[in-house]
N, C-alpha and C positions, 0 to 999 in steps of 0.2 A: 615366731617360728623360725628355726634355723634354715637358711637357704641351702638347697641341695646343690652341691658341687662335686662332680666326679672327675676322674682324670684317667688318661692313658699315659704310661711312662715307659716307652720303648728304649731299649739300649741300642745305640747305633753301631753294632758290631757285626752286621751281616745283612742278608737280604731282608726286605720287608715281608714279614711272615703272615700267613693267613690267620694264625692264632692271634697275632696282634690286632688285626682287623676285626676279628670275632669279638675280642674283649672290648675294643674301642666301640663297636656297634652297640653292644649292650649297655656300656657306660653312657653313651650319648643318648640312647633311647630313654633310659631311666631318668637321666637329668632333665632332658627336654620335656618328658611327659609330666615331670613334677614342677615344671616352670623354672628349672635351675640352669646351671652352666656346666659345660664340658670343657676340660682343660687338657692341653697336651704339654708334657714335660719330657725333656731328653735326659735320661739317666746315663751319663757318660763318665761314671767314676772309674771305669776300666779304660785308662788312658792308653794302654798298649794296644787294645783291639778296637777302640772307638775311632771312627773316621767321619769326616765331614760328608763324604760321598754316601755312606750308609745313612746318615741322618737325612740328607736331601732326598735319597731314594725312598725312605720311609714316609716322609712328609708328602712326596709326590704320589706315592701309592695310595695313601689314605685320601688324598684329595681326589684322585682318579675314581675312587669308590664313592665319593660324595660325602665322606665323613668329616665334616668341617668342625672346627673348634673355635671357642671365643677368646682364648688366651693361649699363647705359645711362643716359641722362640722366633718364629717368623713374623708374628704380629704384635708381640709384646703384651702388656697388661699390667694391672696394679700389683701383682704379686711376683713380678720378675726379679732377676732374670730366670729364664725357663730352661737353662742348661745347668746341670749340677757343677760342671767344671767352672762356672762363673759365680758360684755361691760359696766359695771357700771361706770367706770372712765370717759368714753365718755359722758354718760348721765349727770353725775355730772357737767362736764365742760360746756355742752351745755345748761343745765337749768340755770346755773349761767349767761350765756349770756342773756337769756330772762329776768331774774330778773333785771339785770343791765340796760337793755334797757326799763324796765317798761312794758314789754309785758306779764309778768306773775306776780302773787302775792301769798303771803302766806295766807292760809285760816285756821283759828283756830276754826272754827265752830265744835261743838260736834255732835255726831251721833244723840243725842236727839233733838238738834235744827233742824238738817236737816230733821229728821222724822216729826217733828211738821210742818216745812215749807211745806213739801210734802203733808201732810194731809190737811193743810189749802188750798193749791193750788187745790187739788182734790175737796175739799168741795166747793170752789168758782168756780170750773170748769175753772181755769186759766191754762196757759201754765206751764208745769212742768219744773223745772230747778233751778239752784242756783240763789239767788237774789242779789249777789254782796255785801253781808253784810260786808265782811272783806276788801273790797276796800276802806272803809271809815277810816281804821286804819292809824294812822300816823306812820312814820318810828320809832319814839321813842316808840310807843306802841308795834310795831312788835319786836323791839330789846329787850324790856323788857320781852315779852312773850317767846322769844327764849332763853333768859338767864334763865328763870324759867323752861325751858325744856318742855313747853306745846306742846302736840302733835299737828301736823298740816300737811296739804297737800299743794301742790303748784298747782294753777289753772292758766289757760290762760285767758287773757282778750279777749272779743269778742265784735265787734261793735254792737251798739244798733239799728242802722238804715241801710237801704239799703239791697241789695241782694249780695250773692256770685254767680257769673256767671262763669261757666267753660265748657269746651268742652269735650265731651265723644266720643271716637272713634266709638261707635256703636249708640249712642243716640243723637249725636249732642249737641246743647246748653242745659245746665241744669241750672236752676235758683232756688236758695233756699234762703229765707229771713233769714237774720242774727238773727232775733228775734226767730227763731226756733232752734238756736244753743246754747247749754248750755256752761257755763264756765267750760270747761272740766278739770278734774283733770289730771295733767301731771306727778306729782310725788306723790306717795302714802305716807302715814304716816310712812311706814317702810323704806322709802328711795328708793324704787324700782319704776321704771317708769311704767306708764300705757301703754296699747297697743298703743294708739294713738301717744304718744310722741316717744316711742322707734321705732315705725313703720316709722315715718318721718325721724328721725335721722339716722336710719340704711339704709333706702332707699337712702338718700343723700350720706352717706359715702361709701355705696357699689355701688354707681354710677348707680343705677337702672334708666333706661330710660323710661320704660313703666310698669305701674302697671295694670296688668290684673287680676281682682278679681271678686267675686260674687256681684250681684246687691244689696245685703243687706248692702253694705258699701257706697252706694251712699250718704246717709244722713250724713255720717261721713266725706265725702270729703271736705266740707268747713272748718272743723277743721284742716285738714291736709294742705290744701292750705294756710290757715292763718298762720300756723307755718312756711311754706316755705317763706311766705312774711316777717314774723317777723325776720327770720334768714337772709333774703336776698339771698336765694338759688333759683335756677331754678327748678320748680316742674317737675315731670315726666308727661308723657302723660297717661291719665286714660282711662281704658276700663272696663266697668262693665258688666260681663257676666250674662245671665239669670240663675236663680236658677234651679236645678234639681227638678222635681216634681214626686209625686206618681201618679199612674194611675188615682186617683180621683182628680188630679190637685193640691192637697195640697203640701206644701213644703216637700221634701223628708226627712223622719225622721225614726229613728230606731223603733218607735212605730208602724209603718205601713209596713216597708220594711226592709230587711236586708241591712244595710248601710256600714258594715265593709268590707274592701277589703279582710280581712282574711276569712270571711265567704265564699266568692266565691272561694278562694284558697282551703279551706278545703272541699268544696262541689265538687271539681273536675273540676272546670272550667279552661280553658286554659288562661294564662295571655294575649296572643295575641288576644283572642276573647273578653276579658273584655275591654282591652284598645281600641280595634276596636269599640266596642259598645259605649264607652265613647266618641269616636271621632264622633259618629253620633248624639250626644246630641246637637241639634241646629245647626249642620253644615253638609254639604254634599260635597262629591267629585264632581268636575266639570262634570265628566262623569256619575254621578249618581250611581256608583257601591257601593255595601254595604260592600264588603269584601276588606279591605285594611290594610296595615302595617303602623306603625308609620312613617317609612321612606317615604312611598308613600304619607301619609297625609301631612308630612312636605314639600315635594316637591311641592305639589299642594295647600299649605295653603294660605288662604286669609281671614283675619278677617271680611271683608265686607260680607262674605257668612254666617256669624253667624246670625241665626234668633232670634229675641227677644221673640218669643213665648216660654213659659216655657217648656223646653224639658222634656218628660216623661221617667223616668227610669223604664222600664217594665221588670221585671225579666223573664217573659215568652219569651219576644223577645230576651233577652240576651241568654236564654237557647237554643232557636232556632238557634241563630247565633253560639253558641258554638258547637252544633251538626253539623252544616254545616262545621265548621273547622275540627271536628273529622273525618267527612266522606270524605271531599274533600282536606284537607290540610295536613293530617297526614297519613303516610304510615303504613302498618301493623306492621312493625318492630318498628317504632317510637311509635305507639300506645302501644305496649307491654312495651316498656321502660318507657313511660310516666305513664302508669297505675301502673307499678311496683313501680316506684319512689313515686307515690302518695299513693297507698294503703299499701305498705310494707316498708315505710320509717323506718329506724332503730329506731328513737326516738319514733315513734308511736307504732311499734310492741313491743318494750321493755316494754311499759307500759301495753299493752293488755295481753301479754302472762302470767304474774303472776295471772291474774284473771281467766284464762282458765285452767291451768294445773290441778287444783284440781277438775275440773268439767267435764273433758273429759276422755274417755277411748280409743278413736280412733281419728285420724285426721278428719274423716268424721263427727265427732261431733262438730268440730270447727265452720263451717259456720253457722249452725242453731243457735249456741249460741252467736257468735260474729259478725254475719253479719251486725247487726245494726250499728257497728262502721264504716262500709264502705258504709252505705246507706244515702239517703237524708232524706226526711220526712217519718216517718213510715206510713204504710197502716193501719190506725185506723179509727174507727167511734165511735159514741156515745155508742154503745153496748160494746166497748172495755173497758169502764170505769165502767161497772156494778159492784157494790160492795154491800155487805150485810148491811153496816151501813153508807155509804156515798152517799148522793144524788148528782145530777149533779151540783147544785148550790154550795155546799160545795167543791166539787172537783174543780170547776172553781175558787173558792176563794183560795184554796191551790195553784193552778197553777199560778194565778196572783200574789199572795203575794210572792211566790217563785221567780217568774220572776223579780219583782221589787227589791227584796232583793239581788238576784244575781247580778243585774246591779249596785248595790251599793258596791259590794265587791271589796276591793283593792287586786289586784293580782290573784283573783279567784283560791285560793289554795284549796287542798283537805280538810285541817282542817277548812278553812273558810266555805266551802260548808257544811261540817258536822255540824259545829256549827250553821249555819243558819237554817238548817233543824230541828235540835234539838230545837232551840229557838222558831221557828215558831210553831212547833208541841205543845210545852208546852203552848205557849200563845193562841193557838187556842183550847187548851184543848183536844188534840187528841193523841191517842197512836201513837208512832213513826212508827209502822208497818202500821197503817192505813194512816198516813200522806204520807208515801213514796209510797204507792200503785199507785196513779196517776202519780207520777214521773217515776216509772218503765214503765208504759204504754206509757207515753209521749216520753220517751227516746228510748225504745227498741221495742215498739209495743206489749209487752207481760207483763203479771202481775208478772212474775218471770223472773229474768235474773241475770247477773253478778251484783255485788255490785253497786247499783245505784249511790252512792256517788262517788265511783271510776270511774264509767262510765262517769258521768257528768264532772269530773275533766279531763278525757282523751278527751272527745268530745270538751271541751272548751266552753267559754261563747257564741261565735257566733252561733255555731250549737245548743247548749242547748237553747238559746233564741228562735231560729227559731222553734224548736220542741215544746217548751212550748206554743208559740203562735198558732202553728198548732193544738195542743191539745185543746186549748181554742176555736178555731174556729169550730172544729168538734163537740164540745159540745154546739154549738149555738152562741158562741161569747158573748161579753159583750157590752151592749148599753152605750151610753154616760152617761145616768142617773145612770146606775149601776156602771160605772167606778168612778163617783164622790163619791158614797157611799163607794166603796171599798177603794178609796184613803184616805178618811177620817178615815176609820177603820184602814188602814195600818199606817197612821201617829200616831194613838193612840198607836200602837205597838212600836212607836219610830223609825219606818223606819229601820227594822232589817238590819244590815250590814253597817249602817252609821258609 
């Protein structure tokens, strides 16, 4: 009997996402319930956006949630290396196999030609995709262009007729016409593999038996199955999980909901409550109980109990569950320890104390001045932003532009935060003191506090993002029409922080 091996394969290009943890949890539970193994692989084919910090943050967040793995980049294993950037030799070998068999071809089309093709297809309301132009090239023409060093990519051949039919563990038979499938780029012009190619090669060589992933990958499955066919490999069993949703049923996104696992850690949620809540996303325990551990979920796990209705990630419901844990699962002694570790962690206090020492005369002065570092969203309203020279619309503009700029900052360093604020103030033709005013209020709930730049740096992007959004909301929010105007204006600024 084939041993069950599942995997989670995050891309280290941003914050550790709750969606990643959700998929990791279900993969882990399925594998362990079947007596199998759960693997972690880093898919860093996007060398421009991938960072070592993002990778370490993702691994730390999953560990915080208690979602351990038996093989991965941090612990090794028999199928390593577990970073795609370290597996180039394997990809080079396997793409040569496809080229030799005629299942892949070199494409020398320029970006200009591809843009013109796309524009024409859109104008004609035709299906978008590559038109097979370079399939007409003879071997002599290909060789000549290679000798000239002309930049190119490698694409896969795709059937023109018929359907791809495959079985999904949750959805049964799925049928997708080959006409809807593009001739996917497998190797980019820089020689690195695309996600689709590396994904299939790695899953095969890492002996992954079941691919449990989000439903957004359903339309990519024909490409993956075609590659398995071309290689002559047995494909894994596929299971496409429903996507997490916002309360308004839209796809979960950081524009509407805190999506970073670090946000919930920094806000003082318990990891066992967060992972418990993720376990309720489209799945229920057989006995209907709401409070359960990962071990209990694993013991009772059955994929057939997953509901295809989009599970709603409701922060209020998570907060209720976290409170239930604190009241019913945590002793007084443990509460003291957990709170002390969260509120007075050495790395956090070491950054706050230098901001306080020059501003306090007694220890009783500390809480009023620094309490916002240990708070959630400040208790503010529209009147909190009253200013002699800034109206509500200008203040919302400052807050929104700052939010977008911060989200583009690499590393979110103090110097980067200061530079962003100075640049935005100058481009908005505002005195820096006036520009910073709404940020003081949004962060601390007060017009005056510790250095707002230092405070933002200490709070971190996740909490800062949430407080900026909260401030915009209490000022009446921004309509879709207003957002489009603001986005256009922001782009004219050059997208500060890019």
